[in-house]
C-alpha positions in Angstrom: -101.9 -60.5 0.2 -100.5 -57.3 -0.6 -96.9 -56.6 0.3 -94.5 -53.7 0.2 -91.2 -53.3 -1.5 -88.9 -50.5 -0.9 -85.9 -49.3 -2.7 -83.5 -46.2 -2.3 -81.1 -44.5 -3.7 -79.8 -41.3 -4.7 -80.7 -38.7 -7.8 -77.6 -39.3 -9.5 -78.0 -42.8 -9.5 -81.6 -42.7 -10.9 -80.7 -45.1 -14.3 -79.2 -47.8 -11.9 -82.5 -47.6 -9.8 -84.7 -47.8 -12.6 -82.6 -50.9 -13.9 -83.0 -52.6 -10.4 -86.9 -52.1 -9.7 -87.5 -53.4 -13.4 -85.4 -56.4 -12.8 -87.2 -57.1 -9.4 -90.6 -56.8 -11.1 -89.3 -59.2 -13.8 -87.9 -61.5 -11.7 -90.5 -61.7 -9.2 -93.5 -61.6 -11.6 -94.8 -59.0 -9.2 -98.4 -57.7 -9.8 -98.0 -54.2 -9.1 -101.0 -52.2 -7.2 -99.1 -49.0 -7.1 -95.8 -47.1 -7.1 -95.0 -44.1 -5.3 -91.6 -42.4 -4.7 -90.0 -39.4 -3.2 -87.1 -36.9 -3.8 -85.7 -35.3 -0.7 -84.8 -31.5 -0.9 -81.5 -30.8 -1.9 -79.2 -28.7 0.2 -75.6 -27.8 0.3 -73.1 -28.6 2.7 -74.3 -27.4 5.9 -77.2 -25.9 4.1 -75.2 -23.4 1.7 -76.8 -22.9 -1.5 -74.8 -23.1 -4.8 -73.1 -26.7 -3.7 -74.5 -29.6 -4.8 -75.0 -33.1 -2.8 -76.8 -36.2 -4.3 -80.4 -36.2 -3.0 -82.2 -39.4 -1.5 -84.6 -41.2 -3.8 -87.1 -43.8 -2.4 -89.5 -45.5 -4.0 -92.0 -47.9 -2.3 -94.3 -50.5 -4.5 -97.3 -52.0 -3.2 -97.8 -55.3 -4.7 -100.1 -58.6 -4.6 -98.1 -61.8 -3.4 
């Protein structure tokens, strides 16, 4: 049976997200079918360019249970 696991973080914490995903895969001995991710477009406060804010990142893992 295929199932989905979703991880969410921000772009300034990609190393932590990677560790979390790798740990989950190891602990669950997940048979990965596919992994897809997305980073939201960055915009400054109130859409003003030049000020940096963290972008949302999410990863969707499709796996066999």
